[in-house]
C-alpha positions in Angstrom: 0.0 0.1 -0.2 1.2 3.6 -0.5 2.6 5.4 2.5 -0.2 8.1 2.6 -4.2 7.4 3.6 -6.3 8.3 1.2 -9.4 10.9 1.6 -12.6 9.9 0.9 -15.8 10.5 2.0 -15.8 8.4 4.8 -12.3 9.5 6.0 -11.9 12.9 5.7 -11.8 14.6 9.0 -14.4 17.4 9.1 -13.7 18.9 12.8 -10.6 19.4 14.0 -9.4 19.0 10.6 -5.6 20.5 11.4 -5.3 17.1 13.8 -6.0 14.7 10.8 -2.8 12.6 10.1 -2.6 10.4 6.7 0.4 8.9 7.1 0.0 5.1 7.4 2.6 4.9 10.1 0.5 6.7 12.4 -2.3 4.5 11.3 0.1 1.6 12.4 1.2 2.9 15.6 -1.9 3.7 17.1 -3.0 -0.5 16.0 0.0 -1.7 17.4 -0.3 -0.1 20.5 -4.1 -1.1 21.5 -5.2 -4.7 22.5 -8.8 -3.8 21.1 -11.1 -1.9 19.2 -14.9 -1.2 19.0 -16.2 -2.9 15.8 -20.0 -1.7 14.4 -22.2 -2.9 11.9 -25.8 -2.1 11.0 -27.7 -5.5 11.6 -31.5 -5.6 11.0 -31.8 -1.8 10.4 -30.1 -1.3 14.0 -26.4 -0.1 14.8 -24.4 -2.8 16.7 -21.1 -2.2 18.4 -18.9 -4.8 19.9 -15.6 -4.7 21.6 -13.1 -7.0 20.0 -9.5 -8.3 20.1 -7.3 -7.4 17.6 -3.9 -7.5 16.0 -2.1 -6.2 12.6 -0.6 -8.4 10.0 1.0 -6.2 7.7 -1.4 -4.2 5.8 -4.5 -5.9 7.9 -5.9 -5.9 10.9 -7.2 -9.0 12.3 -10.0 -9.7 14.4 -11.5 -13.1 15.7 -14.6 -14.5 17.4 -16.7 -17.5 17.8 -18.1 -19.5 15.1 -21.2 -19.2 16.5 -21.3 -15.6 16.9 -24.2 -13.9 14.7 -22.2 -10.9 14.6 -18.7 -12.4 13.3 -20.9 -14.5 10.9 -22.4 -11.2 9.4 -18.9 -10.0 9.1 -17.8 -12.7 7.1 -20.9 -13.0 5.3 -19.7 -9.6 3.7 -21.4 -6.9 6.1 -19.6 -3.4 6.0 -17.8 -2.7 9.1 -16.2 0.3 11.1 -13.5 -0.3 13.7 -12.4 2.7 15.8 -9.5 2.6 18.0 -8.9 5.6 20.7 -6.0 5.7 23.3 -7.4 8.5 25.9 -4.6 10.6 26.8 -5.8 13.3 29.2 -8.5 15.8 30.0 -8.5 19.2 29.1 -9.5 21.6 31.8 -10.1 24.7 30.1 -11.5 28.0 31.6 -15.3 27.5 30.4 -17.1 24.1 30.2 -17.7 24.8 26.2 -13.8 24.9 25.6 -13.1 22.0 28.0 -12.5 18.8 25.8 -10.1 15.9 25.4 -6.6 15.0 24.1 -6.8 11.5 22.1 -4.9 9.5 19.5 -7.8 7.6 17.3 -8.2 5.5 14.2 -11.2 4.9 12.4 -10.9 1.8 9.6 -13.9 1.4 7.1 -14.3 -1.7 5.3 -15.6 -5.6 4.5 -13.9 -8.1 6.4 -12.6 -11.6 4.8 -12.5 -14.9 6.3 -8.8 -16.1 6.6 -8.7 -20.0 5.3 -8.4 -22.9 7.0 -4.9 -23.3 6.0 -4.0 -19.9 7.2 -6.3 -19.7 10.4 -3.3 -20.9 13.0 -0.9 -18.7 12.1 -3.3 -16.0 12.2 -4.4 -17.0 15.8 -0.8 -16.7 16.6 -0.4 -13.5 15.4 -3.3 -12.0 17.3 -2.0 -14.1 20.3 1.9 -12.7 20.3 -0.2 -9.0 20.1 -2.4 -9.7 23.1 -0.2 -11.9 25.0 3.4 -11.6 23.8 5.1 -14.7 24.4 2.2 -16.7 26.0 2.0 -19.4 23.1 5.5 -20.7 24.7 3.8 -21.2 27.7 0.9 -23.3 27.0 -0.1 -26.2 25.1 -0.8 -26.0 21.4 -4.4 -25.0 19.9 -6.3 -28.5 19.3 -7.9 -28.6 15.7 -11.3 -28.6 17.4 -10.1 -25.0 19.2 -9.0 -23.8 15.7 -12.6 -24.7 13.8 -14.7 -23.2 16.5 -13.0 -19.8 16.1 -13.8 -17.5 13.2 -10.4 -15.3 12.2 -11.2 -12.5 10.1 -9.0 -9.9 8.3 -10.3 -6.4 7.4 -7.6 -4.3 5.1 -6.2 -1.2 6.5 -6.6 0.7 3.2 -9.4 3.0 4.2 -8.8 4.5 7.5 -8.6 8.0 9.1 -6.5 9.0 12.2 -7.0 12.0 14.3 -4.2 13.0 17.0 -4.5 16.1 18.9 -2.2 14.8 21.5 -0.4 18.1 21.5 -3.6 20.6 21.1 -3.4 23.7 23.1 -5.8 23.9 26.6 -6.1 27.9 25.7 -4.7 30.9 23.9 -3.5 33.9 24.3 -5.7 37.0 24.7 -9.3 35.3 24.8 -10.8 37.6 27.6 -11.3 34.4 30.0 -10.7 34.9 33.6 -6.8 33.7 34.7 -7.7 33.4 38.3 -10.0 30.2 37.2 -7.5 27.1 37.1 -6.9 25.6 33.9 -4.1 23.0 32.7 -4.4 19.0 31.7 -4.9 15.7 33.8 -2.8 13.1 32.2 -4.5 9.7 31.9 -2.7 6.7 31.9 -3.5 2.7 31.4 -1.4 1.2 34.4 -0.9 -2.9 34.9 -1.5 -4.1 38.3 0.3 -7.0 40.2 -0.5 -10.7 38.8 -3.2 -12.3 40.4 -2.8 -16.0 40.3 -5.7 -18.4 40.0 -6.2 -20.1 43.0 -6.2 -23.5 40.9 -2.5 -23.1 40.2 -0.2 -25.3 41.9 1.6 -23.5 44.9 4.8 -22.2 44.0 4.3 -22.0 40.3 5.9 -18.6 39.2 4.6 -15.7 37.0 5.7 -16.4 33.4 7.7 -14.0 32.0 5.2 -13.6 29.1 2.9 -11.8 31.7 5.8 -9.7 33.0 6.3 -8.7 29.4 2.5 -8.0 28.7 2.6 -5.4 32.3 6.0 -3.9 30.9 4.6 -2.9 27.3 1.5 -1.2 28.9 3.5 0.6 31.5 5.7 1.8 28.3 2.9 3.2 26.3 0.5 3.8 28.6 -2.4 3.0 26.6 -4.5 -0.1 26.0 
């Protein structure tokens, strides 16, 4: 794909257009530092949105769900989907409620999913696993044929997407006529990982694996999920 994201009627940002990013690297960075997206479709003339775990494989977004899910079966059948990923970075406290807002990085992907064929499904699931729980596949048993068959894996091309990044936006501007005795500023927000909680059924003395520590370190480094 080209390094620039195309501007279409779906992807052109109209409010705060100066915060739009059209470089594909910005899109991939938002995807690669996210663990989930909100997938939205129109089902029986009503909007439906669900959170889904994600991973990126080159120029495609991977999502997976149960073969028994009506939502995922509709995606597999060609229903148009919109996936939104948002990293909330902070709250902007201006000197009026009207001017107060948020700092965030956001991507919206539009497309039609395709089903990953059976011979590629296990590899795609491992790609998803490595994104969501890096290194975990080495700690646990291999997936069974029955488990793979029960899982629907879909690709959504990262071809039509919009990116908006206002992380550097100002809280206020000079000479706006507002009362400077009212506090204004930023409340930064970060996602943090807590200490791992061992299942009570786990054998006493079993150490927390490095894969879990690695996942926690990744969250700490990015501050987002």
